[in-house]
C-alpha positions as CSV (number, residue, x, y, z in Angstrom):
1,Q,-37.5,14.3,-91.6
2,V,-34.7,12.7,-90.3
3,Q,-35.4,10.9,-86.9
4,L,-32.9,10.1,-84.1
5,G,-33.4,7.4,-81.4
6,E,-30.9,6.9,-78.4
7,S,-30.9,3.9,-76.4
8,G,-28.5,2.3,-73.7
9,G,-28.6,4.8,-70.9
10,G,-29.0,4.0,-67.5
11,L,-27.4,3.6,-64.4
12,V,-23.7,2.7,-64.0
13,L,-21.0,2.8,-61.4
14,A,-18.3,5.0,-61.3
15,G,-15.3,3.6,-63.2
16,G,-17.6,1.4,-64.8
17,S,-18.6,1.2,-68.7
18,L,-21.7,1.8,-70.5
19,T,-22.5,2.0,-74.4
20,L,-25.2,4.3,-76.0
21,S,-26.7,3.6,-79.4
22,C,-27.9,6.1,-81.6
23,T,-30.1,4.8,-84.7
24,V,-30.8,7.0,-87.6
25,S,-33.7,6.9,-90.0
26,N,-31.6,8.4,-92.9
27,R,-31.2,6.6,-96.2
28,A,-28.5,9.0,-96.9
29,F,-26.7,7.6,-93.5
30,S,-23.4,7.3,-95.3
31,R,-23.4,11.2,-95.7
32,Y,-24.5,12.0,-92.4
33,T,-22.4,13.1,-89.5
34,V,-23.6,12.2,-86.1
35,G,-22.5,13.7,-82.8
36,W,-23.1,12.9,-79.2
37,F,-23.9,16.1,-76.8
38,R,-24.8,16.0,-73.0
39,Q,-26.6,18.3,-70.4
40,A,-26.4,17.9,-66.8
41,P,-28.8,19.7,-64.6
42,G,-28.1,23.4,-64.4
43,M,-25.5,23.2,-67.3
44,E,-25.4,24.2,-71.0
45,R,-25.4,21.5,-73.3
46,E,-21.9,20.4,-74.4
47,F,-20.4,18.2,-77.2
48,V,-18.8,15.3,-76.4
49,A,-18.0,13.4,-79.5
50,Q,-18.5,13.6,-83.5
51,A,-18.3,10.6,-86.2
52,T,-17.8,12.4,-89.5
53,W,-19.5,10.8,-92.8
54,M,-15.9,10.8,-94.1
55,G,-14.9,8.5,-91.2
56,G,-13.2,10.9,-88.9
57,T,-14.0,11.3,-85.2
58,S,-13.2,14.1,-82.5
59,Y,-14.1,14.2,-78.9
60,A,-14.1,16.8,-76.2
61,E,-10.9,16.9,-74.1
62,S,-12.7,15.8,-70.9
63,V,-13.8,12.5,-72.4
64,K,-10.7,11.8,-74.8
65,G,-9.3,8.7,-73.9
66,R,-11.9,7.3,-72.1
67,F,-14.9,7.4,-74.5
68,T,-15.1,6.0,-78.1
69,I,-17.4,6.9,-80.6
70,S,-18.0,4.6,-83.8
71,R,-20.7,4.2,-86.6
72,D,-22.0,1.0,-88.3
73,D,-23.4,2.4,-91.7
74,A,-25.0,-0.8,-92.5
75,K,-27.4,-0.4,-89.3
76,S,-27.3,3.6,-89.7
77,T,-26.2,3.5,-86.1
78,V,-23.5,5.3,-84.1
79,Y,-22.2,4.2,-80.8
80,L,-20.7,6.0,-78.0
81,Q,-18.7,3.4,-75.5
82,M,-18.2,5.2,-72.5
83,T,-15.5,4.0,-70.2
84,R,-13.9,4.7,-66.8
85,V,-17.1,6.6,-66.3
86,R,-16.8,9.5,-63.8
87,P,-19.3,11.3,-61.4
88,D,-19.5,14.2,-63.6
89,D,-20.4,12.2,-66.8
90,A,-23.8,12.0,-65.6
91,A,-26.1,13.7,-68.0
92,I,-28.6,13.5,-70.5
93,Y,-26.9,12.1,-73.6
94,F,-28.5,13.5,-77.0
95,C,-27.3,12.4,-80.7
96,A,-27.5,14.8,-83.2
97,G,-27.0,15.0,-86.8
98,K,-26.1,17.0,-89.9
99,R,-26.0,16.3,-93.4
100,A,-22.5,16.3,-95.3
101,F,-21.0,19.8,-95.7
102,S,-23.5,21.4,-93.1
103,S,-22.0,23.3,-90.5
104,D,-24.8,23.1,-87.6
105,Y,-26.4,19.9,-86.5
106,S,-30.1,20.3,-87.7
107,D,-31.5,16.8,-86.2
108,W,-31.7,15.7,-82.7
109,G,-33.1,12.8,-80.7
110,Q,-35.0,13.0,-77.5
111,G,-32.0,12.1,-75.1
112,T,-31.1,9.1,-72.8
113,Q,-30.4,9.6,-69.3
114,V,-26.9,8.4,-67.9
115,T,-26.8,8.2,-64.0
116,V,-23.1,7.7,-62.4
117,S,-23.3,6.0,-58.9
118,S,-20.2,6.4,-56.8
C-alpha cells in the first residue's frame, strides 16, 4: 500500500511563504501523479495543484501565480511552494496520489495544517 506523508505546515504571515513536502512510499513514483488538496473549516476539500508523472502541472485559479508544485523523482517527493500567502489559504493541506492513467486519486496523506496570520 502506498503511503504519503506531508510536512512543512505551520504558521505563516500573510504575504509570506511556506513550502510543503509530500514524501511517497511508492517504488513506481516515476509513474505516479501527485496532487495537493486543501480543506478549510466548514468547507469542501478543494484541488490546489497537481504534478503528473509525465511532468505536467496544473493549478487552481485561486493559487495560480502564487503557488508552485514540483517533484523530485529521486527523492519520491513533491513540493508545494506557497508564496504571497493569503488568509484564505489557511486550511489543512493533503497530498494525494494516483497511478498512471488512473482518473481518481486513490492514496491520501494525513494532512498538514497551514495557519495564516494577518
